[in-house]
Phi, psi and omega in degrees: 000133182291156182289344176239026182303130177079005182259160179249121184241128179251130183235115173274150186068027185276006183276352181193172170057222182299319180299315179296312181299321180291318178302315180294321180293317177300319180295319178302329181266015169101358182283148162278123190250132176251117183260126179238131178202151176290337178268103183299320181297316179296317179299316180297321179296318178298313179299321179295319177301318181292313182294329179298334178268011178080017180257169183260132179203158169215169182221155177223139170269125181198148168275121186294350180273357184265112184302314183296323179296316179301310181297316182294319181293316180296322177295320178295319177300316178303316181291325184274320189237343188109174184296141176295135177261336184225136172233128174240121180254106183242354181294134182199155173224167179210148176247345173065055181221160172283173180302309182296331183277344183278124176287147180306322180290331176290317177303312182299319182292319178299316179291327177299309184289310189283314184265306179297323178296329174285312181302312185297320182282330169297314181299322180287324186273326187304315179300328179283330179283336189301332182286324187235004182082174181175179179225133176244130180237115180256139177270113174258231180192152173299335180292340177297334180260317187270340190078174182200184181252137171051048179205045193301311184295316181298310182298317179297321181294323179290326173296322178295323178297319177301313181294320178300315182293324179298314183286322178294325177299319178292318182296327190243011176300322181290345175272359183078021180254123177259138184227119184222165177244152167251138177246087179284148166280191178300127188234140184290089182220166173302329178299314179294319178301317179295324180297314180289331182292349178292338185264143177300319176234097185283349188306310180296330180286323176295316181296320179295317180297317178300322182293338179281348180258106180305334177286350171081017179204169172277159177284163173254143182302331179294330179290323175290323179298321178297322177294320178297321178299317177304312182290331180282333187268175179288351177297338179250035188297342179249027182237117175206151178071027184233175180237124179262116181279127174231066197234015179062018180091007185307306187293321182274351187281000000 
């Protein structure tokens, strides 16, 4: 029997990268998976990958910053499959700039997607989880603890997600809802590829990033998905308000 058998798991940013790998991993463990992404094609592909393995999934195209979309999708999920038991928030963007170089509108958009996008979907799911409990897993970053170079808005937004999860975990522990963060290191995803593509010559930046990981390589999205599964499942039943590092040793190195 799968570790998420009979549960309903909603994954934002599920159209690629860590979100896609986690959606597929949740499905392997028996969950009915709801994939949400602003990229309709990516969301549909993830759902198709899951269904191809004989598992249950559906997908929605949505901007995670839209309050009405979050509420409407969670209500539809409740009607079709039952209340969500698991929420994974993986949708994120980055502009890769220092503070003086970041335009105010760029700062706002990064915080909208990364922080507000986490808050809104937590806000939509928590009332439905309160009756039967649940688990929320937010994707932050190792940079939220260590800091980074030329990525001020992104790093600050990931730090805000960590703080949001800590306080929400305290607020909703009595409802049987556990809320935790994952802190991935650099992970082989389209997101990482886009980050390096900002540079005319990305080679020194790739080498520097690799050197920050004592394990000597980038992470794989499946490795982050396994960590998310742990936090989503009953195996972490006494874990809430914490951050799980999946960073190849970056923070401790």
